[in-house]
N, C-alpha and C positions, 0 to 999 in steps of 0.2 A: 605277215600282218604288221602294220606300223606300230601297234602297241607292244608287240613282242620284240620288235627291233629296238624300240626305245628302252625297254627294260634291259635288253642285252647290252646296249651301249652304256647304260648307267652302270651295269655290272662290270663291264670292261674298264670304265673310268675308275671304279672302286679298286680294281686290281692294280691299276697304275698307282693310285694313292697309297695302297698298302705297301707296294714296293718302295715308294718314296719314303714312307714312314720308317720302314726297316732300314733303309739306307741312311737317312738322317740320324737315326738312333746310333748306328754304327759309327758314323762320322763324329758324333758328339763324344762318344766313348774314346775314340782315337785322339781327338783334340785334347781331351782331359788327360789322357795318358802322356801326351806330349807337353803338358803344362800350359796349354793354350786355352785358358778359360775365356779369353776374349773371343776366340773363334767358336768355342762351344756355346757361348751365349747367343751369337748370331745364328748358329745352326739350330739352337733350341727355339728361337723365334720362328724360323722357317718350319720346324717340326710342328709347332703349335698350329701354324696356318694349314699345314697338310692334314692334320687331325681334324681341324674344323671343316675343311673341305670334305673329308670323308664322312663326317657326321651329317653334313648337308645332303650329300648324295644318298646316304642311307635313309634320311628322313623323306626325301623326295621319292625314292624307290618304294619305301614302305607305305607312304601315304597315297601314291597315285599309280606309279608305273607298274609295280608288280600286280596290283589288282586288275588293272586294265589288261595286262598280258594274260592273266589267268582267265578273264572273261573271254578273251579272244580265242583261246584254245579250247574252251569248254564247248 
């Protein structure tokens, strides 16, 4: 069903975002350990963008996609 597929795709996109969030967090730590606050600052901006994208995906999934998928399988 299309609704189930849409929910699954959103879930997959969130998995990617979570991987990216973890990766940027690690890179920020490494940059700081190396004394590269300039790099850490740029990476922190990207991390904030990734977190915002994850929040948007969560909101969309919770508001629409998950409910439609549940109705499709009931």
